[in-house]
C-alpha positions as a Markdown table, in Angstrom:
| # | Residue | x | y | z |
|---|---|---|---|---|
| 1 | Unk | 123.5 | 180.3 | 105.3 |
| 2 | Unk | 122.3 | 179.4 | 102.2 |
| 3 | Unk | 119.4 | 180.2 | 100.0 |
| 4 | Unk | 118.5 | 182.0 | 96.7 |
| 5 | Unk | 116.6 | 185.1 | 96.2 |
| 6 | Unk | 115.5 | 187.3 | 92.9 |
| 7 | Unk | 118.1 | 190.4 | 91.9 |
| 8 | Unk | 115.5 | 192.7 | 92.0 |
| 9 | Unk | 114.2 | 192.2 | 95.1 |
| 10 | Unk | 118.0 | 192.4 | 96.8 |
| 11 | Unk | 118.4 | 195.5 | 94.7 |
| 12 | Unk | 115.6 | 197.1 | 96.1 |
| 13 | Unk | 116.1 | 195.7 | 99.6 |
| 14 | Unk | 119.7 | 196.8 | 100.0 |
| 15 | Unk | 118.5 | 200.5 | 98.3 |
| 16 | Unk | 116.8 | 200.3 | 101.0 |
| 17 | Unk | 118.0 | 199.9 | 104.5 |
| 18 | Unk | 121.6 | 201.7 | 103.2 |
| 19 | Unk | 120.1 | 204.6 | 104.0 |
| 20 | Unk | 120.7 | 203.9 | 107.4 |
| 21 | Unk | 124.8 | 202.8 | 106.6 |
| 22 | Unk | 125.8 | 206.2 | 107.9 |
| 23 | Unk | 128.8 | 208.2 | 105.5 |
| 24 | Unk | 130.5 | 209.3 | 108.1 |
| 25 | Unk | 131.2 | 206.6 | 111.9 |
| 26 | Unk | 133.4 | 205.7 | 114.7 |
| 27 | Unk | 132.1 | 202.3 | 115.1 |
| 28 | Unk | 133.5 | 200.9 | 111.3 |
| 29 | Unk | 131.0 | 198.0 | 111.5 |
| 30 | Unk | 128.1 | 200.0 | 110.6 |
| 31 | Unk | 129.2 | 200.7 | 106.8 |
| 32 | Unk | 128.5 | 197.0 | 107.3 |
| 33 | Unk | 125.0 | 195.7 | 106.4 |
| 34 | Unk | 123.5 | 192.7 | 108.1 |
| 35 | Unk | 122.6 | 189.5 | 106.2 |
| 36 | Unk | 120.1 | 186.5 | 108.0 |
| 37 | Unk | 117.6 | 183.8 | 107.1 |
| 38 | Unk | 114.5 | 184.2 | 109.1 |
| 39 | Unk | 112.4 | 181.3 | 108.3 |
| 40 | Unk | 111.6 | 182.0 | 104.2 |
| 41 | Unk | 113.0 | 185.4 | 104.2 |
| 42 | Unk | 116.1 | 187.2 | 103.8 |
| 43 | Unk | 116.5 | 190.0 | 106.5 |
| 44 | Unk | 118.6 | 192.7 | 105.7 |
| 45 | Unk | 119.4 | 195.5 | 108.3 |
| 46 | Unk | 121.6 | 198.7 | 108.2 |
| 47 | Unk | 122.0 | 201.2 | 111.4 |
| 48 | Unk | 123.5 | 204.2 | 112.4 |
| 49 | Unk | 123.0 | 204.3 | 116.2 |
| 50 | Unk | 120.4 | 206.8 | 116.1 |
| 51 | Unk | 118.2 | 205.0 | 113.4 |
| 52 | Unk | 118.1 | 201.7 | 112.0 |
| 53 | Unk | 116.3 | 199.7 | 109.5 |
| 54 | Unk | 115.0 | 196.6 | 109.1 |
| 55 | Unk | 113.6 | 194.7 | 105.9 |
| 56 | Unk | 112.6 | 191.6 | 105.0 |
| 57 | Unk | 112.6 | 189.9 | 101.9 |
| 58 | Unk | 111.0 | 186.9 | 100.0 |
| 59 | Unk | 113.8 | 183.6 | 99.3 |
| 60 | Unk | 113.0 | 181.4 | 96.8 |
| 61 | Unk | 115.0 | 179.1 | 99.3 |
| 62 | Unk | 115.9 | 178.7 | 102.7 |
| 63 | Unk | 118.3 | 175.4 | 102.5 |
| 64 | Unk | 121.0 | 176.4 | 105.6 |
| 65 | Unk | 119.9 | 179.4 | 108.2 |
| 66 | Unk | 122.7 | 181.8 | 109.2 |
| 67 | Unk | 124.0 | 185.3 | 109.4 |
| 68 | Unk | 126.5 | 187.4 | 108.9 |
| 69 | Unk | 128.2 | 191.7 | 107.8 |
| 70 | Unk | 129.4 | 192.7 | 104.8 |
| 71 | Unk | 130.6 | 196.3 | 103.6 |
| 72 | Unk | 127.0 | 197.7 | 102.3 |
| 73 | Unk | 128.5 | 199.8 | 99.4 |
| 74 | Unk | 130.6 | 196.7 | 98.8 |
| 75 | Unk | 127.6 | 194.2 | 98.3 |
| 76 | Unk | 124.9 | 197.2 | 97.0 |
| 77 | Unk | 127.0 | 198.0 | 94.2 |
| 78 | Unk | 127.6 | 194.1 | 92.9 |
| 79 | Unk | 124.1 | 193.2 | 93.1 |
| 80 | Unk | 123.3 | 196.6 | 90.8 |
| 81 | Unk | 125.6 | 195.8 | 88.5 |
| 82 | Unk | 124.4 | 192.3 | 87.8 |
| 83 | Unk | 122.0 | 191.6 | 84.9 |
| 84 | Unk | 118.1 | 191.6 | 85.8 |
| 85 | Unk | 117.0 | 188.5 | 84.0 |
| 86 | Unk | 119.1 | 185.4 | 82.3 |
| 87 | Unk | 118.5 | 182.6 | 80.3 |
| 88 | Unk | 117.1 | 179.4 | 81.9 |
| 89 | Unk | 117.8 | 176.5 | 80.6 |
| 90 | Unk | 115.2 | 176.3 | 77.4 |
| 91 | Unk | 117.2 | 179.8 | 76.3 |
| 92 | Unk | 113.9 | 181.9 | 77.6 |
| 93 | Unk | 114.8 | 184.8 | 79.8 |
| 94 | Unk | 113.2 | 184.6 | 83.2 |
| 95 | Unk | 114.3 | 187.3 | 86.1 |
| 96 | Unk | 117.5 | 186.9 | 87.6 |
| 97 | Unk | 118.4 | 184.5 | 90.9 |
| 98 | Unk | 121.4 | 185.8 | 93.2 |
| 99 | Unk | 122.3 | 182.5 | 94.9 |
| 100 | Unk | 124.2 | 183.4 | 99.1 |
| 101 | Unk | 126.6 | 181.5 | 100.8 |
| 102 | Unk | 128.4 | 181.3 | 103.8 |
| 103 | Unk | 130.2 | 178.0 | 105.3 |
| 104 | Unk | 128.9 | 177.4 | 108.3 |
| 105 | Unk | 132.4 | 179.0 | 111.0 |
| 106 | Unk | 133.1 | 181.0 | 107.8 |
| 107 | Unk | 133.1 | 184.6 | 107.4 |
| 108 | Unk | 133.4 | 185.1 | 103.5 |
| 109 | Unk | 130.1 | 185.4 | 101.9 |
| 110 | Unk | 129.9 | 184.0 | 98.2 |
| 111 | Unk | 127.5 | 185.6 | 96.1 |
| 112 | Unk | 126.6 | 184.3 | 92.7 |
| 113 | Unk | 124.2 | 185.7 | 89.6 |
| 114 | Unk | 124.0 | 183.8 | 86.5 |
| 115 | Unk | 128.2 | 183.5 | 85.1 |
| 116 | Unk | 129.1 | 186.1 | 87.5 |
| 117 | Unk | 129.9 | 185.1 | 91.0 |
| 118 | Unk | 131.7 | 187.4 | 93.9 |
| 119 | Unk | 133.1 | 186.6 | 97.7 |
| 120 | Unk | 133.0 | 188.9 | 99.6 |
| 121 | Unk | 134.7 | 189.4 | 103.1 |
| 122 | Unk | 131.9 | 190.0 | 106.4 |
| 123 | Unk | 132.5 | 190.3 | 109.9 |
| 124 | Unk | 130.2 | 188.1 | 112.4 |
| 125 | Unk | 127.1 | 188.9 | 113.0 |
| 126 | Unk | 127.3 | 188.7 | 116.9 |
| 127 | Unk | 129.7 | 192.0 | 116.2 |
| 128 | Unk | 126.6 | 194.1 | 114.8 |
| 129 | Unk | 125.0 | 196.8 | 116.9 |
| 130 | Unk | 121.7 | 195.1 | 118.3 |
| 131 | Unk | 118.7 | 196.8 | 117.3 |
| 132 | Unk | 116.4 | 197.8 | 119.4 |
| 133 | Unk | 112.9 | 195.7 | 120.3 |
| 134 | Unk | 110.0 | 197.9 | 120.6 |
| 135 | Unk | 107.0 | 195.7 | 121.4 |
| 136 | Unk | 105.4 | 197.6 | 124.4 |
| 137 | Unk | 104.9 | 200.8 | 124.6 |
| 138 | Unk | 102.2 | 203.3 | 123.5 |
| 139 | Unk | 101.0 | 202.2 | 119.9 |
| 140 | Unk | 98.4 | 203.8 | 117.5 |
| 141 | Unk | 98.2 | 203.7 | 113.5 |
| 142 | Unk | 98.2 | 206.5 | 110.7 |
| 143 | Unk | 96.9 | 206.0 | 106.6 |
| 144 | Unk | 100.2 | 206.0 | 105.4 |
| 145 | Unk | 98.7 | 209.5 | 102.9 |
| 146 | Unk | 98.2 | 211.5 | 105.2 |
| 147 | Unk | 101.3 | 210.6 | 107.4 |
| 148 | Unk | 103.1 | 211.4 | 104.0 |
| 149 | Unk | 101.9 | 214.7 | 103.7 |
| 150 | Unk | 101.8 | 215.9 | 107.1 |
| 151 | Unk | 105.5 | 214.9 | 107.2 |
| 152 | Unk | 106.4 | 217.0 | 104.1 |
| 153 | Unk | 104.9 | 219.8 | 105.6 |
| 154 | Unk | 107.0 | 220.1 | 108.5 |
| 155 | Unk | 109.9 | 218.2 | 108.4 |
| 156 | Unk | 111.5 | 221.1 | 106.4 |
| 157 | Unk | 111.0 | 223.6 | 108.8 |
| 158 | Unk | 113.5 | 221.6 | 111.5 |
| 159 | Unk | 116.9 | 223.4 | 112.6 |
| 160 | Unk | 119.8 | 221.9 | 111.4 |
| 161 | Unk | 122.4 | 223.4 | 113.5 |
| 162 | Unk | 122.6 | 221.4 | 117.4 |
| 163 | Unk | 122.7 | 224.1 | 119.4 |
| 164 | Unk | 119.1 | 223.7 | 120.0 |
| 165 | Unk | 118.7 | 219.6 | 119.6 |
| 166 | Unk | 115.0 | 220.2 | 120.7 |
| 167 | Unk | 114.5 | 221.9 | 117.6 |
| 168 | Unk | 116.1 | 219.4 | 115.8 |
| 169 | Unk | 113.6 | 217.1 | 115.8 |
| 170 | Unk | 109.5 | 216.8 | 114.5 |
| 171 | Unk | 107.4 | 216.6 | 117.3 |
| 172 | Unk | 104.6 | 214.0 | 117.5 |
| 173 | Unk | 101.9 | 215.0 | 120.2 |
| 174 | Unk | 99.1 | 212.3 | 120.2 |
| 175 | Unk | 96.0 | 213.5 | 121.7 |
| 176 | Unk | 92.0 | 212.7 | 121.0 |
| 177 | Unk | 92.4 | 211.0 | 118.5 |
| 178 | Unk | 94.7 | 212.8 | 116.5 |
| 179 | Unk | 98.4 | 213.4 | 116.5 |
| 180 | Unk | 99.7 | 217.0 | 115.9 |
| 181 | Unk | 103.0 | 217.4 | 114.1 |
| 182 | Unk | 105.1 | 220.7 | 114.2 |
| 183 | Unk | 108.7 | 221.6 | 113.7 |
| 184 | Unk | 110.6 | 225.0 | 114.1 |
| 185 | Unk | 113.6 | 226.3 | 113.6 |
| 186 | Unk | 113.2 | 229.8 | 115.5 |
| 187 | Unk | 112.4 | 231.4 | 112.2 |
| 188 | Unk | 109.0 | 229.5 | 111.2 |
| 189 | Unk | 106.6 | 227.0 | 113.1 |
| 190 | Unk | 105.2 | 224.5 | 111.3 |
| 191 | Unk | 101.9 | 222.5 | 112.4 |
| 192 | Unk | 99.9 | 219.4 | 110.9 |
| 193 | Unk | 97.4 | 218.1 | 112.2 |
| 194 | Unk | 96.5 | 214.4 | 111.2 |
| 195 | Unk | 93.9 | 211.9 | 112.4 |
| 196 | Unk | 94.5 | 208.2 | 114.3 |
| 197 | Unk | 93.1 | 204.8 | 113.3 |
| 198 | Unk | 92.4 | 204.4 | 117.0 |
| 199 | Unk | 92.6 | 206.0 | 119.7 |
| 200 | Unk | 95.0 | 206.7 | 122.6 |
| 201 | Unk | 93.7 | 206.9 | 126.5 |
| 202 | Unk | 97.0 | 208.7 | 127.2 |
| 203 | Unk | 98.2 | 212.1 | 126.0 |
| 204 | Unk | 101.7 | 211.3 | 124.6 |
| 205 | Unk | 104.3 | 213.6 | 123.7 |
| 206 | Unk | 107.7 | 213.1 | 121.6 |
| 207 | Unk | 110.1 | 214.3 | 119.4 |
| 208 | Unk | 111.6 | 212.2 | 116.8 |
| 209 | Unk | 114.8 | 213.1 | 115.0 |
| 210 | Unk | 113.5 | 215.5 | 111.5 |
| 211 | Unk | 116.9 | 213.0 | 109.5 |
| 212 | Unk | 114.4 | 210.0 | 110.5 |
| 213 | Unk | 110.9 | 212.1 | 109.4 |
| 214 | Unk | 112.0 | 212.0 | 106.3 |
| 215 | Unk | 114.3 | 209.0 | 106.0 |
| 216 | Unk | 110.4 | 207.6 | 106.7 |
| 217 | Unk | 108.5 | 209.8 | 104.1 |
| 218 | Unk | 111.0 | 208.2 | 101.5 |
| 219 | Unk | 110.4 | 204.7 | 102.9 |
| 220 | Unk | 106.5 | 204.7 | 102.8 |
| 221 | Unk | 105.4 | 203.3 | 99.2 |
| 222 | Unk | 101.9 | 204.1 | 97.8 |
| 223 | Unk | 100.2 | 200.8 | 98.2 |
| 224 | Unk | 101.1 | 201.0 | 101.5 |
| 225 | Unk | 97.7 | 202.2 | 103.4 |
| 226 | Unk | 98.8 | 202.1 | 107.1 |
| 227 | Unk | 101.7 | 202.3 | 109.0 |
| 228 | Unk | 101.9 | 201.2 | 112.3 |
| 229 | Unk | 103.4 | 203.8 | 115.5 |
| 230 | Unk | 104.7 | 202.3 | 118.9 |
| 231 | Unk | 106.5 | 204.3 | 121.7 |
| 232 | Unk | 108.5 | 202.1 | 124.0 |
| 233 | Unk | 107.0 | 203.3 | 127.9 |
| 234 | Unk | 109.8 | 205.3 | 128.8 |
| 235 | Unk | 109.9 | 207.6 | 125.6 |
| 236 | Unk | 112.9 | 206.9 | 124.2 |
| 237 | Unk | 112.4 | 204.8 | 121.3 |
| 238 | Unk | 109.9 | 204.5 | 118.5 |
| 239 | Unk | 109.0 | 202.2 | 116.3 |
| 240 | Unk | 107.8 | 202.5 | 112.4 |
| 241 | Unk | 106.0 | 199.2 | 111.3 |
| 242 | Unk | 105.2 | 198.8 | 108.0 |
| 243 | Unk | 104.6 | 195.8 | 105.5 |
| 244 | Unk | 108.4 | 194.3 | 104.6 |
| 245 | Unk | 109.5 | 197.1 | 106.9 |
| 246 | Unk | 110.5 | 198.5 | 109.9 |
| 247 | Unk | 112.3 | 201.2 | 111.5 |
| 248 | Unk | 113.3 | 201.6 | 115.0 |
| 249 | Unk | 114.9 | 205.1 | 115.9 |
| 250 | Unk | 115.5 | 207.1 | 118.7 |
| 251 | Unk | 114.4 | 210.2 | 120.1 |
| 252 | Unk | 115.4 | 213.6 | 121.2 |
| 253 | Unk | 115.0 | 214.4 | 125.0 |
| 254 | Unk | 114.0 | 218.0 | 126.0 |
| 255 | Unk | 111.0 | 220.2 | 125.6 |
| 256 | Unk | 109.9 | 221.3 | 123.0 |
| 257 | Unk | 108.7 | 225.3 | 123.1 |
| 258 | Unk | 104.5 | 225.2 | 123.6 |
| 259 | Unk | 103.7 | 225.7 | 119.7 |
| 260 | Unk | 100.5 | 226.5 | 120.5 |
| 261 | Unk | 101.0 | 230.2 | 121.4 |
| 262 | Unk | 103.5 | 231.0 | 119.0 |
| 263 | Unk | 100.7 | 231.3 | 116.2 |
| 264 | Unk | 98.6 | 234.3 | 116.5 |
| 265 | Unk | 95.4 | 233.8 | 117.1 |
| 266 | Unk | 94.0 | 237.7 | 115.5 |
| 267 | Unk | 95.0 | 239.6 | 112.4 |
| 268 | Unk | 94.3 | 242.4 | 110.7 |
| 269 | Unk | 94.4 | 242.1 | 107.1 |
| 270 | Unk | 94.4 | 238.6 | 105.3 |
| 271 | Unk | 95.1 | 238.2 | 101.8 |
| 272 | Unk | 93.7 | 235.1 | 99.7 |
| 273 | Unk | 95.5 | 234.0 | 96.8 |
| 274 | Unk | 96.0 | 231.4 | 94.3 |
| 275 | Unk | 99.0 | 229.2 | 95.8 |
| 276 | Unk | 100.8 | 228.7 | 91.8 |
| 277 | Unk | 100.9 | 232.3 | 91.3 |
| 278 | Unk | 102.0 | 233.3 | 95.0 |
| 279 | Unk | 104.5 | 230.8 | 94.5 |
| 280 | Unk | 105.7 | 232.1 | 91.2 |
| 281 | Unk | 105.9 | 235.7 | 92.0 |
| 282 | Unk | 108.4 | 234.7 | 95.4 |
| 283 | Unk | 110.6 | 232.4 | 92.7 |
| 284 | Unk | 111.3 | 235.5 | 90.7 |
| 285 | Unk | 111.7 | 238.0 | 93.2 |
| 286 | Unk | 114.7 | 235.8 | 95.1 |
| 287 | Unk | 116.7 | 235.6 | 91.7 |
| 288 | Unk | 116.4 | 239.4 | 93.1 |
| 289 | Unk | 116.7 | 239.0 | 96.7 |
| 290 | Unk | 119.9 | 236.7 | 96.7 |
| 291 | Unk | 122.7 | 239.3 | 97.5 |
| 292 | Unk | 120.1 | 241.4 | 99.6 |
| 293 | Unk | 119.8 | 238.9 | 102.9 |
| 294 | Unk | 117.0 | 237.2 | 100.9 |
| 295 | Unk | 114.4 | 239.4 | 101.2 |
| 296 | Unk | 110.9 | 239.7 | 100.2 |
| 297 | Unk | 109.2 | 242.3 | 100.2 |
| 298 | Unk | 105.1 | 241.9 | 100.3 |
| 299 | Unk | 102.7 | 244.6 | 100.4 |
| 300 | Unk | 98.9 | 243.5 | 100.6 |
| 301 | Unk | 96.3 | 246.3 | 99.2 |
| 302 | Unk | 92.6 | 246.6 | 98.4 |
| 303 | Unk | 90.8 | 248.1 | 95.5 |
| 304 | Unk | 88.2 | 250.3 | 96.9 |
| 305 | Unk | 86.1 | 247.4 | 97.0 |
| 306 | Unk | 84.8 | 244.6 | 99.6 |
| 307 | Unk | 87.4 | 241.8 | 99.1 |
| 308 | Unk | 88.6 | 242.8 | 95.6 |
| 309 | Unk | 93.0 | 243.7 | 95.7 |
| 310 | Unk | 95.9 | 243.0 | 95.5 |
| 311 | Unk | 99.4 | 241.5 | 96.5 |
| 312 | Unk | 102.8 | 243.1 | 95.3 |
| 313 | Unk | 106.1 | 240.5 | 96.3 |
| 314 | Unk | 109.1 | 242.6 | 95.6 |
| 315 | Unk | 112.9 | 242.5 | 95.8 |
| 316 | Unk | 115.3 | 244.8 | 95.5 |
| 317 | Unk | 119.7 | 244.0 | 95.1 |
| 318 | Unk | 122.0 | 247.0 | 95.3 |
| 319 | Unk | 123.5 | 245.5 | 92.3 |
| 320 | Unk | 121.0 | 244.0 | 90.5 |
| 321 | Unk | 118.3 | 245.5 | 90.5 |
| 322 | Unk | 114.8 | 245.1 | 91.7 |
| 323 | Unk | 111.7 | 243.0 | 90.3 |
| 324 | Unk | 108.2 | 243.5 | 90.9 |
| 325 | Unk | 105.3 | 241.1 | 90.2 |
| 326 | Unk | 101.3 | 241.7 | 91.3 |
| 327 | Unk | 98.9 | 239.1 | 91.6 |
| 328 | Unk | 95.0 | 239.7 | 92.5 |
| 329 | Unk | 93.9 | 238.5 | 96.0 |
| 330 | Unk | 90.9 | 238.8 | 98.3 |
| 331 | Unk | 91.6 | 241.0 | 100.8 |
| 332 | Unk | 90.3 | 241.5 | 104.2 |
| 333 | Unk | 91.3 | 244.1 | 106.1 |
| 334 | Unk | 94.0 | 248.0 | 105.5 |
| 335 | Unk | 96.7 | 248.1 | 103.6 |
| 336 | Unk | 99.5 | 246.1 | 104.9 |
| 337 | Unk | 103.5 | 245.9 | 104.2 |
| 338 | Unk | 104.8 | 242.9 | 105.5 |
| 339 | Unk | 108.8 | 241.4 | 104.6 |
| 340 | Unk | 110.2 | 237.6 | 104.5 |
| 341 | Unk | 112.9 | 235.6 | 103.6 |
| 342 | Unk | 112.5 | 234.3 | 100.3 |
| 343 | Unk | 113.8 | 230.7 | 100.3 |
| 344 | Unk | 110.7 | 230.5 | 103.8 |
| 345 | Unk | 108.3 | 231.9 | 101.7 |
| 346 | Unk | 108.7 | 229.2 | 98.6 |
| 347 | Unk | 109.2 | 226.2 | 101.1 |
| 348 | Unk | 105.6 | 226.2 | 102.2 |
| 349 | Unk | 104.4 | 227.3 | 99.3 |
| 350 | Unk | 106.0 | 224.4 | 97.5 |
| 351 | Unk | 104.5 | 221.3 | 100.1 |
| 352 | Unk | 100.4 | 222.8 | 99.8 |
| 353 | Unk | 98.6 | 221.3 | 97.3 |
| 354 | Unk | 95.1 | 223.4 | 98.0 |
| 355 | Unk | 94.8 | 226.1 | 95.0 |
| 356 | Unk | 94.0 | 229.0 | 97.5 |
| 357 | Unk | 96.5 | 229.8 | 100.2 |
| 358 | Unk | 95.6 | 233.3 | 102.6 |
| 359 | Unk | 98.6 | 235.5 | 104.0 |
| 360 | Unk | 97.4 | 237.3 | 107.7 |
| 361 | Unk | 99.1 | 239.9 | 109.3 |
| 362 | Unk | 99.3 | 242.1 | 111.6 |
| 363 | Unk | 102.2 | 244.3 | 111.1 |
| 364 | Unk | 105.2 | 244.3 | 109.8 |
| 365 | Unk | 107.1 | 243.2 | 112.7 |
| 366 | Unk | 105.0 | 240.7 | 113.6 |
| 367 | Unk | 104.4 | 237.5 | 112.2 |
| 368 | Unk | 102.6 | 236.1 | 109.2 |
| 369 | Unk | 100.5 | 232.8 | 108.8 |
| 370 | Unk | 100.2 | 231.1 | 106.3 |
| 371 | Unk | 97.2 | 228.8 | 105.8 |
| 372 | Unk | 95.5 | 226.9 | 103.0 |
| 373 | Unk | 92.1 | 227.8 | 101.4 |
| 374 | Unk | 89.6 | 225.1 | 100.4 |
| 375 | Unk | 87.6 | 225.9 | 97.3 |
| 376 | Unk | 85.3 | 227.7 | 99.6 |
| 377 | Unk | 87.7 | 230.2 | 100.8 |
| 378 | Unk | 87.4 | 228.8 | 103.8 |
| 379 | Unk | 90.9 | 228.0 | 105.5 |
| 380 | Unk | 92.3 | 224.7 | 105.9 |
| 381 | Unk | 92.4 | 223.9 | 109.9 |
| 382 | Unk | 95.0 | 220.7 | 110.0 |
| 383 | Unk | 97.9 | 223.1 | 108.4 |
| 384 | Unk | 99.3 | 226.3 | 109.0 |
| 385 | Unk | 103.1 | 227.5 | 109.2 |
| 386 | Unk | 104.3 | 231.1 | 111.0 |
| 387 | Unk | 107.1 | 233.2 | 109.5 |
| 388 | Unk | 108.8 | 235.4 | 111.5 |
| 389 | Unk | 108.8 | 239.1 | 109.5 |
| 390 | Unk | 112.7 | 240.4 | 108.8 |
| 391 | Unk | 113.0 | 243.9 | 109.7 |
| 392 | Unk | 113.5 | 246.4 | 106.1 |
| 393 | Unk | 113.0 | 250.0 | 105.4 |
| 394 | Unk | 110.0 | 250.7 | 103.9 |
C-alpha cells in the first residue's frame, strides 16, 4: 500500500469509524481499524461485531493497492497530533498531507506528515472480521432531516437493561409510504411517523438496536439529503448508506409490543401549554424531586372560562423543602391531578421543536399523553409520547 491523503480527511474519517470501535471486547482485533485502498479512495472500517462503520476518503494519489489493520486509538491520536498545514517548496502554507506506506508483505505501516513519521505494527487484513454485505432485500430512502428528528424523539425512550432485549431497540415499521419508529422501556413509549421517499410493497417490521440508531444520528451530516436503507431478506441485518459512509448493524430478534394498543385513544382533561414554560417549571421542580424518588406533581385547573386555566407543577422533599410553579394553560375538561418521574418529562419536552404541547390525562392512575401542537392548537400527528404515572398521596 502506497498512497497520500489529506491529514484533515484522515482525521475526520478515523473519528467517524472510531464510533464503532468497542471499549471492551473479547476479540482484540476489533480494537483495530481496517485501512484498504478502493480505486482512488482509502476505505476505513471499524466494527464491534454488532455494528460496522465504513467510510471512504479521497486519496491524492494511490501508487500501490493494499490493506492492513492497525490499532484504532493509536492511529487516531497520532493523526490528530499532526499539523493541519505545512509549507510547500515556496514557503507557502498548504493543507497537510499524510503518506501511508506498507511493504507488500509487511505488517508495519509507515505514516509520514511534514517532519513527523510513525511506524505502527498492524495485523493482517485477512484476520479482520468480515463486514456483512447487505445488497439485496427491502430497500427505501428517507430524508436525513426527517430521520434525524425521528430518531432524536424516540431513541432515549429505549430500555438500557438487557432483561427484555426487544426493548433495547427501536421498532421500525415500514408500511404505506411511512416508517413508524417506536421505543419503550416499560415506563414510557415514544412513537414517531415519518414519510418514505418511495413505497414498499409489503409491510416490514424490524427492531434496530438503540445504540445503532444513536450512532446513525451522530453520523448524519447537515449536507446530506437522503439516506438509503436496506433490510436483508431474512431480517437479520440493516444497512444505512450515505454519501461516503455505510453503517451495517445486526437486528434485534423478537417481537416488539403492539404499541398502538398502549396509546390511550381518549382523555378526560387536556391542557395545551407553552413547551418552554412547561420544561422550565419541570426542571425547577426536579431539583426538589431528587430526594423524593423524582416525583413531580402536575395539577390542571380550569379558570371558569372555556379554554382558560393553569397548570401547577410541584415537587416536595422531606429534607430539602418544596417548590411550586404555575403556568398558563388552555384547558379542556375537569380538574386533573397526575404525577410523573420528572426526568421522563424533561426528556420528552427537550426533543419537541414545537412551541406548544398538549398533556392529555384520564386520571391519576392512567398514562399521560404528551403531543406537540401547532400554532392553531391542532395536534401534530407525527409524534406521540406516553408516560406512566407515579402513585402518590394527594
